N, C-alpha and C positions, 0 to 999 in steps of 0.2 A: 770479675765479670769484664772490667775494663780491659785487662790484659787479653782476655779471650777475643773481645771485639777488635782490638788492635791487631792481633794475630790473624784473625779471620779476614780483616781488611787487607793485610799484607799479602796473604795467600791469594785472595781474590785478585789483587792487583797483579801479582806475578802470573797468575793463570791468564788473565786478560792480555797482558803484555806478550806472553808466550804464544797465545792464539793469534795475536796481531802479527807477530814476527813470522809465524808459520804461514799465515795467509800471504804475507809479503813475499816470502820465499817462493811460494807456489805461483804467485802472480808473475814473478820474475822468470820462473822456469817454464811456465805454461806456453808462452809463445813459441817455444822450441818443440812442443809436444804435438806434432802434426798427426791427425787421425786420418786413416784411410777407411772411408765409410762406403757401405754398399746399401742401396735402397731400390725397391721396386715401386714404380708409380703406376697406378691404375686410373683409367678415366672415371670421372665422377658418375654417380648413378643417373644424374640428369645432365646431359651434355649442354654446353653453351648454345644458346639459340633455341633450345627446347623449352617445354613448359617450366616456368620457375618452380623452385621448391627443393633444390638439391640441399641435402644436409650440410651444414657448415661445421659440424662437430665430428661426424663420422668420417673417417678417412679410409677409402677403399684400399689404399696402399698398405694397410696394416695386416692384410691377410694374403695368402698366395693367390695368383690369378686363377689357377684351376679351380679353387674353392668358390670363386665368384662367377664361374662360367665365362671367363675371359680367355682370350688367346694368350699363350705363354709369351713372355717378352721376346720380341724379335728385333728390337732396336735398342742399342746401348750407347751411352754417352758418358764421358768424364767431364765433370763440372767443377770449376773452382773460380773464385772471385776475390776481390778486395786484396790484391797482392801488396799494395802500399810498400813498395820495395825498400824504401829508406828505413822503414821500421818493421822489417820482416827478417827475423833471425833464423827462419827455417832454411836449412842448407839446400843448395841446388840438388845434391844427391838425394836428399830425403824427398824433396818436392817431385823430382822426375820419377823417383822410385814409386811414389804413391800414384802418380798419373798413369804409369805404365804397369801397374801391378796386375791388371786384368785387361783382356782384349776389349776393344770398343769400336764403334762405328764413327765416332766424331769426338773431338775435344773442344769444349766450350769454356770461354773465359767471360765472366759476367761484369767486368769493368773495375776501375780504380787500380791502374798500374802504379801510380805514384801518389804522393801527398801534395796535391795542387802543384805539380811540376817537379817537386823535389824527389830525386831518385828515378826520374823519368828514364834515363839511359839504362840504369841498372834493371829497371823493370822490363824494358823492352828486350834486354839481353836475356833475361830469364825466360821470357816468352819464346825467344829464338831457340834456346836450348831444347825446349819442349817441342817446338815445331820442327826442328831439324830431325829429331828422333822420330817424330810422328811421320815425317816424309819417308823415312826408311820403310815404314809399314803401310804407306799409302793411306794414312788417316788424315782427313781434313781437319783444319783448326779454324774456328770462328770466334769472334769477339764482338762485344758491344762496349760503348763508352760508359764509364761511371761518372759521377758528379765531380770527381777529381781529375778527369781526363780531357777537359776542354781544350787544353793547349797541345794535345797530342793528335796529329793529323792522321788521316786515313792511310797516307803513304807510310807514316811511321809504323802503324800497326801492320800494314801489308808487308813491309820489309822484314818484320820480325817473323813472318810466316803465318801469323794469325790474320785472317781476312776480316776486316771490320765491316759489320753490317750496320748501315746507317738508314734505318727505316726501310728495310728491304728484306725480301724473303729468298731462301735458297733451298732447293730440294736436297736431301741428304740420303744417299742409298744406305740400306741395311745389309749386313753380311748374311743375315737369315731373316726372312720376312719382308714386309712391305716397307718402302722408303717413307720418311717423315718430312714434313715441311718445317723449316726453321724460320721463325719470324724475328728479325733483329731490330730492337727498338732503341733509338739513340737517347741519351740523357743530356739535357741542356746545361746541367750543372748549376742551375739557379735554384735558390731556396723556394721561391714561388714558381714551381715548375709549370711549364707550358707543355703538356703532354702531346706528342705527335699522334696523328691518326694511325690506325692499324694498317700496315701495308697489305695489299690484297693480291699481289702477284701469285699465280699458280693455285689460287683457291679452288678453281674448278677441277683441278687434278688431284686434290687431297681432301678427304673427308675431315670433318672437325676433329675427330678423335686421333688424327695423325698430324696435328699441328702443334708446335711447341713455340711459345714466345720466350725469347731471351731478352730480359730487360733488367737493368741494374737495381732500380728501386721497386720493391714489391707493390707499392701503392698504385702502380700502373693498372692493377686489377680494377680500380675504381674509375679509370679514365674513359672506358667505353661503355655505352649503354647496352650495346648488343655485342657481347664478347663472342668471338668466333674462333676460339682455340680451346683445347682441352688441358694444356699444360703450360705452366709458367715457371721459369727458373730465374731466381734473383739472388741478391746479396744485400749489401748496404748496411744492414743492422749489426753485423759482426757478432750476432748472438748476444748482444749487450756488451761484449768485450770484457768488461769488469763487472762481476755480479755485485749488486747492492741490495740490501733488504727492501722488501715491499716494491720490487721492480723499479727502484728509483733511477736506475740507469736509463730507463726508457722515459720515465716521467720528466727527468731533468734535461735529457739530451736528445730526445726524439719527439718530433711533432707529427710523424706519419700516422695515418688513420689505422693501418693494420696493427702497428705496434701498440697503439692505444687500446685495441681490441684484444690484445693478448696473443696475437699471431706474430711470432718473432723469429722463429728458426725451425728448420726441418720441414716435414710434410704438412700441408694444410689444405683444406677445401674451402673455397670461397667463390660465390657468384658463379657456380657451375664449373669451376676450374680446379684441377688438382695442381697445387703449387709446391715449390720447394725453395726454401730460403737457406742459403749457405752461411755458415759462421765466418767464412773467408779464411785467408791465409796469413795476412799481415795485420798490423796494428795501425791505428790512427791516434794522433796526439801524443801518446806515450807508449813505449814498448812493453806494455803489461797486458796480461789477460788473467781472468779469474773465473773458473768454472765455465769457460767458453773456449775450448781448445780449437786451434786452427784445423781446417779440414779440407780434404779433397774427396769428392763424392763420385762414386760410380753408380750411374742410374740406368735402370732397365725399364722400358716403357711397354705397357700392355695396351691392347685395344679390344673393343668389343667385336665379336664375330658378326 
């Protein structure tokens, strides 16, 4: 019996060690495994500013627009975020290939070029590669700051070809369908964030269901008592970056309210807004990912007739 227990313990130890090594290998390789994701976002059943009561668990983006009596998507965007260039092993070729894998009306970057300034020039150069190719197809490129971007100026962004939106709005034409209004929200970079007010330029020209907020931290959803946009695009959470049991990666490293509520990546509905949280492209702190592959997302937006 003793020999059996010793053998069982040895086998168990080998299996645990093998599993740990397999996970480590995956964590090393996963930052290279960029995913090209396609999603359709539909306006919430209750629009912001309407009577409260929109479901926070049902996501209209989960079924085709035609099945919900919506207009088919007429506005498309490529969205990526959290480049963190110094810890981003995704190649330029793979990144640009994913960005330009499908036609779009606009290319959006959701902030965090560098790791608090480290890799700043490399990150701006990578944005330039995308913007130069976008210019050949007359595709506009816009960006907002992330919490790591406080040392990067508007001129730095603009020279890269990505126009920085600092609490300002810009109309974006659509190749088919109505134009949308892009609301660019700046990030102060402070842990105790002071959220800026929602910019309201052009609001009279665009209905709520054709307004998109681009803001690095998804918790901006709680910043306004009267939310006047239908879509929000964010990053910041990295999809957890490294999976831990019992969601410990969020418990230990995140203080944001949305992550504490279990809203951490992909499509979500909250406070009458249909949002999308990207897993990002690069890494923070260490160049490892586990069950949270980097991504570039192609988004199609629907609207109610």
